[in-house]
C-alpha positions in Angstrom: 127.8 42.4 122.6 128.2 46.2 123.0 124.6 46.8 124.1 125.0 44.7 127.2 127.7 47.0 128.6 125.5 50.1 128.2 122.4 48.3 129.4 124.1 47.0 132.5 125.2 50.5 133.6 121.9 52.1 134.6 120.6 48.8 136.1 118.3 47.7 133.4 117.0 44.1 133.5 118.5 42.0 130.7 115.4 39.8 130.6 113.3 42.6 129.1 115.2 42.4 125.8 113.3 39.5 124.3 109.9 41.0 125.0 111.0 44.3 123.4 112.1 42.3 120.3 108.6 40.7 120.2 107.0 44.1 120.4 109.2 45.3 117.5 108.0 42.5 115.3 104.3 43.2 116.2 104.8 46.9 115.8 106.0 46.6 112.3 102.6 45.4 111.3 103.6 41.8 110.5 100.3 40.6 111.9 98.3 43.0 109.9 96.3 44.4 112.7 96.5 48.2 113.1 95.4 48.2 116.7 98.2 45.9 117.6 100.7 48.2 115.9 99.3 51.2 117.8 99.5 49.3 121.1 103.1 48.2 120.3 104.1 51.8 119.4 102.6 53.0 122.6 104.4 50.3 124.6 107.7 51.3 123.0 107.2 55.0 123.8 106.3 54.2 127.4 109.2 51.8 127.7 111.8 54.3 126.4 110.4 57.0 128.6 111.2 54.6 131.5 114.7 54.0 130.1 115.4 57.7 129.9 114.1 58.2 133.4 116.3 55.3 134.6 119.4 56.8 133.0 118.7 60.2 134.6 118.0 58.7 138.0 121.2 56.6 137.8 123.1 59.7 136.6 124.4 57.8 133.5 124.2 60.8 131.3 127.1 60.1 129.0 125.1 57.7 126.8 121.6 59.3 127.2 121.5 59.9 123.5 121.0 56.2 122.8 117.6 55.8 124.6 116.7 59.4 123.6 117.1 58.6 120.0 115.0 55.4 120.4 112.4 57.4 122.3 112.1 59.9 119.5 111.7 57.1 117.0 109.1 55.4 119.1 107.1 58.7 119.4 107.5 59.1 115.6 106.2 55.6 115.0 103.3 56.2 117.3 102.5 59.4 115.5 102.5 57.7 112.1 100.4 54.8 113.5 97.8 57.2 114.8 97.7 59.2 111.6 96.6 56.2 109.6 
């Protein structure tokens, strides 16, 4: 799996992937509760801020665009969720 190679470089914990997947399902509004979607979008934004900080601290800058893109998407999802 190509994601494992990139995730292992900055020292991220592989056990966080399932919890992030659960947040993705909740964040898409499958449960129908807007507050849960806002909480999930906020969690994603905070998570990806941490990922970007971890990449910068580990000086793994060659693939910083991956978490940077996901951070931008998380902030966009949070903005849309709050605008409703």
